[in-house]
C-alpha positions as CSV (number, residue, x, y, z in Angstrom):
1,M,106.9,100.5,93.9
2,F,110.6,100.5,92.7
3,F,111.7,98.6,95.9
4,S,109.0,96.2,95.2
5,K,110.2,95.4,91.5
6,I,113.7,94.9,92.8
7,A,112.6,92.5,95.7
8,A,110.4,90.6,93.4
9,G,113.2,90.6,90.8
10,I,115.6,89.1,93.2
11,L,113.4,86.8,94.7
12,L,112.3,85.3,91.5
13,L,115.8,84.6,90.4
14,P,116.2,81.4,92.7
15,F,113.0,79.8,91.4
16,M,114.3,79.9,88.1
17,T,118.3,79.3,88.6
18,P,120.2,77.1,90.9
19,S,122.5,80.0,92.1
20,A,121.7,83.7,92.2
21,F,125.2,84.3,92.6
22,A,127.3,82.3,90.1
23,M,125.7,82.4,86.8
24,D,126.7,80.4,83.6
25,E,125.6,81.9,80.3
26,E,122.3,80.3,80.3
27,Q,121.6,81.7,83.8
28,A,122.6,85.2,82.7
29,K,120.4,85.2,79.9
30,K,117.4,84.2,82.3
31,F,118.7,87.1,84.7
32,D,118.6,89.6,81.8
33,R,115.1,88.4,80.6
34,I,113.9,88.8,84.1
35,A,115.5,92.4,84.5
36,N,113.6,93.6,81.6
37,L,110.3,92.3,82.6
38,S,107.6,94.9,83.5
39,M,106.2,94.9,86.9
40,P,102.9,93.1,85.8
41,Q,104.9,90.4,84.0
42,L,107.3,90.0,87.0
43,T,104.5,90.0,89.2
44,E,102.7,87.2,87.3
45,E,105.9,85.1,86.8
46,A,107.0,85.3,90.4
47,G,103.2,84.3,91.3
48,K,103.3,81.2,89.2
49,A,106.9,80.1,90.5
50,L,105.6,80.4,94.0
51,Q,102.4,78.4,93.0
52,D,104.6,75.7,91.6
53,K,107.0,75.5,94.4
54,Y,104.4,75.7,96.9
55,P,101.1,74.3,95.6
56,N,99.1,73.6,98.7
57,E,100.6,76.1,101.1
58,D,98.0,77.5,103.5
59,W,99.2,81.3,103.6
60,S,96.7,82.4,106.2
61,V,98.8,80.6,108.9
62,Y,101.5,83.7,108.5
63,D,99.0,86.3,109.5
64,F,100.5,89.0,107.3
65,P,99.9,92.3,108.3
66,Q,97.5,94.7,106.0
67,F,100.5,96.4,104.5
68,V,101.3,93.2,102.8
69,Y,98.4,93.4,100.6
70,T,99.3,96.8,99.2
71,S,99.9,95.2,95.8
72,D,100.1,92.0,94.1
73,S,103.9,92.2,93.8
74,T,104.3,93.0,97.6
75,E,102.3,90.1,98.7
76,I,104.1,87.7,96.4
77,A,107.4,89.1,97.9
78,Y,106.4,88.7,101.3
79,K,105.1,85.2,100.5
80,I,108.5,84.1,99.1
81,A,110.3,85.9,102.0
82,V,108.5,83.6,104.6
83,K,109.6,80.5,102.5
84,E,113.0,81.4,101.4
85,P,114.5,83.6,104.6
86,E,117.9,82.1,104.1
87,L,118.0,83.5,100.6
88,L,117.1,86.8,101.7
89,S,119.7,86.8,104.4
90,S,122.5,86.5,101.8
91,I,121.5,89.3,99.8
92,V,122.4,92.9,100.4
93,C,119.6,95.3,99.8
94,Y,120.6,98.6,97.8
95,C,117.8,100.9,98.6
96,F,119.8,102.6,101.5
97,C,118.8,100.2,104.0
98,E,122.1,100.2,106.0
99,R,121.1,103.6,107.2
100,F,118.3,101.8,109.1
101,G,120.7,99.1,110.4
102,H,119.5,96.6,107.9
103,E,122.2,94.0,107.2
104,S,120.5,92.0,104.4
105,L,117.2,92.0,102.5
106,L,115.8,89.9,105.2
107,Y,115.7,93.1,107.2
108,C,113.3,94.8,104.8
109,F,110.8,92.1,105.4
110,F,111.3,91.1,109.0
111,E,111.9,93.2,112.1
112,E,115.5,93.0,113.3
113,G,116.1,90.6,110.3
114,K,114.6,87.9,112.2
115,A,112.5,85.4,110.0
116,G,109.5,84.3,111.7
117,G,109.3,87.3,113.8
118,E,107.5,90.5,113.3
119,F,106.9,91.6,109.7
120,D,108.6,94.9,108.9
121,A,106.8,97.2,106.6
122,H,109.7,98.4,104.7
123,G,109.3,95.6,102.0
124,S,106.0,97.1,101.0
125,R,107.3,100.5,100.2
C-alpha cells in the first residue's frame, strides 16, 4: 500500500503541473498539498484527473491482469502508467527496485521496463 501511495502521488503530479522536476513556488505548493493527502483523497483526485484527461478511454483494450484491481489506487496507477509511460521512464523508483534490476518507475508496472509489454505485478504491492 505504501508503494501505491508513492506511485499515485508521483503519477498525479504531472496532471496538475507542467513539470514534475522544475517547480516554481505555486507548483511546490501543489506538490506539498498532494504529499499531505490521505490515500482515499489521493485516489479520488488521481481518478478525477485521469477521467478529465482521458474522458472516453476504453480501458478494457489494455486487458489488465487481476492484480491491477487489488485496490482503486493500484488500478488508477496502472491506468496512468499505460497512458504516460514516458513519464515513468524518467522517474527513479525509491523502493529498492534497483535490487530487482529496475532502472525507473516504468519497470514497476511493465516487465523489463517496456511500455506496452507484459504488466509487472510489482506496482500493485
